[in-house]
Each structure stands twice: as C-alpha cells, then as structure tokens.
C-alpha positions, 0 to 999 in steps of 0.5 A: 539555273533558269529563274523562269521555269513554269510547269511544262504545258500539256501536249494534247491532240487538241492543243496541237489541232488548235495551233494549226487551225490558229494558223490557217485562220491567221493566214486567211484574215488579211490584217492578222496574217503576219502572225500565221506563222507564230502558232505553226512555229509552236506546233514544232516546237511543242511536238516535233518535227513529224507532228509539226510536218503533219499539221502544216500539211493539213493546213496546206491542204486546207488552204488549197481547197479554200483557195480554189473553191472560194477565191478562184486562184491559189494566191492563199495556198502560196501565202500559207506555203511561206507561212509553213517555211517561215514557221519551220525556219523559226522553229529549227533555229529554236531547236538547234539552239542557233543565235537568233541574228544569225538564224534570222538572216539565213532564213530571211535570205533563204526565204527571199531566194526561194520565192525569187527562184519560184517567180523565176521559173514561173515567168520562164514557164509563161514566157512572160516578163515580171512587168507583163505578168503584173500587168495581166494581174491588173487586166484580171482585177479590172472590175475590183480596180474600177470599183475603187477608182470610183471610191477614190473619185468619190473622195477628191483629196489630193492623195486620191486623185494622184493615185487615181491618175496612177491607176489610170495608166497600167505601164506607170503603175507597174513600172512603180511596182517593179522599182519599189517592191524588192526593197519593200519585200526585203524589209517586210520578210525581215521585219515579219521574221524579227516579229516571229522570233520575238513572239517565240522568245517571249514564250520561252517560259512555256517553251523551255519549262525546266530547261536553259535556253541561251538567247533571250 
C-alpha cells in the first residue's frame, strides 16, 4: 500500500482557471517562465485531457492577444506554444505511467525535432539562412542594442568591453550564436523537462491520492 495517501483535492472550476492563469503569468514573467509548463501539466493530470486542452487553448488565445497587441511580435505566443507542448507531454508520461527517464528522452527529442522543423519551414518560406535571420533580428532590435551598448560603455570592466566588441560586429555575433545555440538549446530543453517532471513527481501526494504510482 502507498503510505503517502492524502485526501483527493477538490477539482473546482476556479482551481482549473487558476492553473491556466498561473501558466500564462509565469510565461509572461521572464525569470519564472521556466516553470510555466508545471501548472498546465497539473491541469491535464487533475482534470483530464478535454478540460486541460480547453485551458491550454485559452492560454494560447490570451498570449496571442498580448503578444500582438503589446509586444508587436508573436514571440510570447510561440513560447507558450512550447509550454503547451511540454505540459501535455509531461502529463501524458504521468497519466500513462511511463518511465520518467524514457518519457523525458522521447519528449525532449520530439520537442527539439518539432522546433527544428518549424524553424526550417519558416526559413524556407522566407528564403533566408539562419545567419541572415539572426542578423535581421539584431537589426530590428538595434535601438535596444544601442541602449545596452551605452550601458556597457559606462560599466567599463573587461567583460563589458569584450561583449561590446562582439556587439559592434554583428557578423561575428551571429557566428558565435550559431556555434553555441544548438548545444545550449539541447541542454536547456532537457533541464526544463527534468525540472517540471521533478515538480510533478514531488506533487504525487496530491496527484495520486489513494492510488499506487510506480515512480517517485
């Protein structure tokens, strides 16, 4: 018998909405956005696939509105789309009682493949190389970059000088990003997946009250 049995949580509509709102708020907040898939995964596990998808779709609609209205681009919407994918994936690993290690490897590789395919499609439609796309992004952010460069000049330490020299050479910056981003993205995806799965498994007292669960 499972010794960690607690009372089954009350599955109210307000709690479902709170989980969805928490995911959107975490997504909008820069530093806490890494936790955004967690409440969405709980919504799927607590309330099932149908209600979970409804909350996720509502989150997509909200982030699309906020991104297009206040940010002028759809980066936030794209980020929440990734959060939605991870939340669904984590919940399916748990609901299907799949080994977390096997599940996270499959989910991580699937997510990386999906993101790669989307960017390849976008580049093909725009008829751009990845380097050209990065250079265009840097050019469109020239005002913010200029402000950042001024702050670096005022700082004056060696690290700031090195970064300033890199910002002064967009081609070199794009080259460095192309070289470092794949490994950074790969590692970041699996770290985030591990963190969300860890939080879900630590919540097993609430998630599986009165039921056996294979993994801890």
